[in-house]
C-alpha positions in Angstrom: 0.7 3.2 6.4 -0.2 -0.3 5.2 2.0 -2.2 2.9 -1.1 -4.0 1.6 -3.1 -3.2 -1.5 -6.2 -4.8 -2.9 -6.1 -5.4 -6.7 -9.6 -7.0 -7.0 -12.6 -7.8 -5.0 -14.6 -11.0 -5.8 -18.3 -10.8 -4.9 -21.2 -13.2 -5.1 -24.4 -12.4 -7.0 -25.8 -10.7 -3.9 -22.8 -8.3 -3.8 -21.2 -10.0 -0.7 -17.4 -9.9 -1.0 -16.1 -13.5 -0.8 -12.4 -13.0 -1.8 -9.7 -10.4 -2.1 -6.8 -10.3 -4.5 -4.0 -8.6 -2.6 -0.4 -7.5 -2.8 2.1 -6.9 0.0 5.0 -4.6 -1.0 8.2 -3.4 0.6 11.3 -1.7 -0.7 12.7 -5.0 -2.0 9.7 -6.4 -3.8 6.3 -7.8 -3.3 4.2 -11.0 -2.8 0.6 -11.4 -3.9 -2.2 -13.9 -3.6 -5.9 -14.3 -3.2 -7.6 -14.7 0.1 -10.9 -16.4 0.1 -12.7 -15.1 3.1 -13.3 -18.0 5.5 -16.8 -16.8 6.0 -17.9 -13.4 4.9 -17.3 -11.1 7.8 -20.5 -9.7 9.3 -19.4 -6.3 8.1 -19.2 -7.7 4.5 -22.9 -8.7 4.7 -23.9 -5.2 5.5 -21.4 -3.1 3.6 -22.8 -2.5 0.1 -20.2 -3.3 -2.6 -20.2 0.3 -3.8 -19.1 1.4 -0.3 -16.2 -1.0 0.0 -13.0 1.1 -0.1 -9.5 -0.3 -0.3 -9.0 0.7 3.3 -12.1 -1.3 4.3 -10.9 -4.3 2.3 -7.4 -4.2 3.8 -9.0 -4.4 7.3 -10.8 -7.5 6.2 -7.6 -8.9 4.8 -5.6 -8.2 7.9 -8.3 -9.8 10.1 -8.2 -13.1 8.2 -4.7 -13.3 6.7 -2.6 -16.0 8.4 0.8 -14.3 7.8 2.4 -11.2 9.4 4.2 -8.4 7.7 7.4 -9.7 9.2 6.9 -13.0 7.5 6.3 -11.4 4.1 9.4 -9.1 4.6 11.5 -12.2 5.3 10.1 -14.1 2.3 10.8 -11.1 0.0 14.3 -10.8 1.4 15.0 -14.5 0.9 13.7 -14.3 -2.7 15.9 -11.3 -3.4 18.9 -13.0 -1.9 18.3 -16.1 -4.0 17.9 -14.0 -7.1 21.1 -12.1 -6.4 23.0 -15.4 -5.9 21.5 -16.9 -9.1 22.6 -13.7 -11.0 26.1 -14.1 -9.7 26.6 -17.7 -11.1 28.8 -18.2 -14.1 28.5 -21.0 -16.8 31.6 -22.9 -18.0 31.4 -24.8 -21.2 33.3 -27.9 -22.2 35.9 -26.9 -24.9 37.7 -30.1 -26.0 37.9 -31.4 -22.4 38.7 -28.1 -20.8 36.1 -25.9 -19.2 36.1 -22.3 -20.2 33.9 -19.4 -19.0 31.0 -19.1 -21.4 30.8 -15.8 -23.1 27.9 -13.6 -22.1 25.5 -13.0 -25.0 25.6 -9.4 -26.2 22.2 -7.8 -26.1 
C-alpha cells in the first residue's frame, strides 16, 4: 500500500496533467508538495483526465519524484524529534535579577 496520496491534479487547457499536489504520510506525520511533471509522461498525453485515478497519478508521481519513502520517513522523524524537543523547553523570566521559571498560561 502506498503512503502517497494525490490531493489535486493540475491540467492544461487540453486536459493534459502537468502537475500533482501530493502528500506522503506515515504514522508520525506527513510531508506535502507539488510536483510539476518534467514533461508530461507519454501516458498523460493519452489518458483522458476523466480516467486519471489516484492510483494512476501516484504511479506518475513515483516515476518522477526525486525522493524516496525512506527520505520522507527520515524527514518526518526529524521534524517530530525537533518538535518534541521544542515542546520540552522551559522559559525563565528575569525577576529582579533572578531567573524564575515562567508560569505556564492556563488555558
